[in-house]
N, C-alpha and C positions, 0 to 999 in steps of 0.2 A: 588164372585163378588163385593159384597159391602165391605167386606173387603180389596180388592184391591184398591178401589176408596179412601176409607177412609185413607189407608196407603198412597197413592199417595198424597191426599190433606195434609196430616201431613209433608209429606217430602217437598212440596211446601212451607206450612207455615212456616215450619222450616228454609228453605232456605231464605223466604223472612225475617224471624226475625233475622237470621245471617247476613244478607246484613245490615239491619238497624243498628244492633249493631257495625258492623265494620266500620260506617260513622265516620269521625272526629267530635268530639263535639265542638270544637273550630271553631268560624267563625269570619270574618272581612270584613267590608265594608268601602272602602275609595275612595273620590272623592276629586280633588283640582281644583283650579280656580285661575288665574291672576287677582287681582283687583286693577286697577290704582286708588288707595287711601293709604293714610298713614295707618300704622298697627294699631295706636292708635284710629283712627276713626272706623276701622272696628271692633276691639276689643270691642269698646262700644256698638256695635249693637249685640255683641254675649253675653257679659256677664251680659246684663240686659235683663233678659227673658221677661219684658214686651216688648221689642223692637221687639222680634220674631213674634209678630203677624204680623208684616208688611212685614215679608220674608219668614217665615216658609211655606214649601210645605204642611204641614197638616192644618194649619189653612186655606189655600185657598181650600183644597180638603173637607173640613168639616165646611162649613160656621156655622152649628148648634151646633158646638162643644163650650163647656163652660170651660173657663179657671178660675182658682184662684191662688193667690199669696200668700205667706207666707215668714217667715225668713226674711232676709235682703233685702234691695231694689234691690242690684245687688252683683256680685262677690260672694265670698264663703259664703254659707247659703242661698242663694236665692233660693226658691222653687216655681215651678209651678206644678199644678196639671190641668189635663183636662179629659173632659168625652164627647164623641160625637158618634152619631151613625156611623159614618164611620171610625172615629179615634180612638174609643175604649176608655178606660180609663187607665190613666197612671200618671206618676209623675217624673220630673226632679228636680236635686239638684245639684248646681254647688258645688263641692269639693275641688277644688284647681284651682289656677290661677296663671300665670305670665304675669303681666301687659304687655299689647301689644305683647304678645308671645302666650300664651296658655290659654285655658280654658278647665277644666276637668269636666266632667258631669256624675252623676249616673242616669241613665235611667230605671226606673222601668216600666214594662208594667202589668198592673193589670187584664185588660180584652179586648179582649175575651179570650186570653191566657198570663199566667203569665211568665214573663222574667225579669231578671235584667242584663243590659247590661252597657257597659262604651262607651260615646262618648267624643271625644278629639278633639277640633279645635286648630290647629297649624298655627300660623302667621309668614312667614318668607319675611322681606323686599327683594325685588329683583328690584334694580334700582329705576323706578319711579311707580312700582307696590308692591303689596303684595301678595304672594302666600298663598292662605288658603287652607288647608287641613282639611275635615271633616273626621273622622274615626269613625266608631263603631265597638267594639268587644265585644265577650260574648261568651258562650257555651251552648250547646243545651243538653238536656236530651234525652232519648230514642223519646219521641212524637216530639220533635223538629228533631231529625235526621231524624225520619219518613217523616216529612213535607219537609225536605231537599231533599228527593228524588223526590218530586213533583215539588217544587219550590226551585229556586236558591236564596239564601239570597241576593247576590251581585245583581243580575238582578231585584229583588223585590224592595229592598230600594236604590240602586244606582241611580236610576231613579229621585227618591225624593231627594237625596243629591243634585244632578245636578241641578233640579229645585230651590232648596233652595239656592244654591250657585248663581245661576244666578239672583236670586231676590236680594240677599245680594249684588251683584256686581251692580245692578242697583242703588239701594238706597245709597249705600257708595260712588260710584262714582259721583252721583247728589249732595251728601252732599260736597264731596271733590271740586267739580266744584264751587258750592256756595262760600264755603270758600276761595277759591283762586281767586275770582272775584273781580276786583277792586270796 
């Protein structure tokens, strides 16, 4: 009887492990917003990591988070590190830019889990607006795949991207309005 139970548990465990192993390792999360402001103005809020404090969804989520900066003031080589009870510990480094078009970021999560992902902001003019796309992509190891069975990365992070883009929109449109006022 105990052998049958043990064998049954091994079969179930083997099935769960196989299911986890078969999950895709690559993931992506992407959200977009039309912002009624020039691409250059929006770009300035993204490529200057100091400016993120005003619109980042994580700065609002974790007011106890401490941020530090190193490297260049903005653009390629700009680095920010953070540590907070809710946001965890991590670091962002701007690795490439196309002025007024793209900002490419290496995103390193150090705690509570370790991961390295890529974040990319793309700005595309569209009439009197700029379409801003925020994309994150990466790959999961075995633990990340197991976590993915319980939590959908798109649902977990997508809402944060939407809140961040809405804050960026509010700030950029207010700036654009001030600049166009007589």
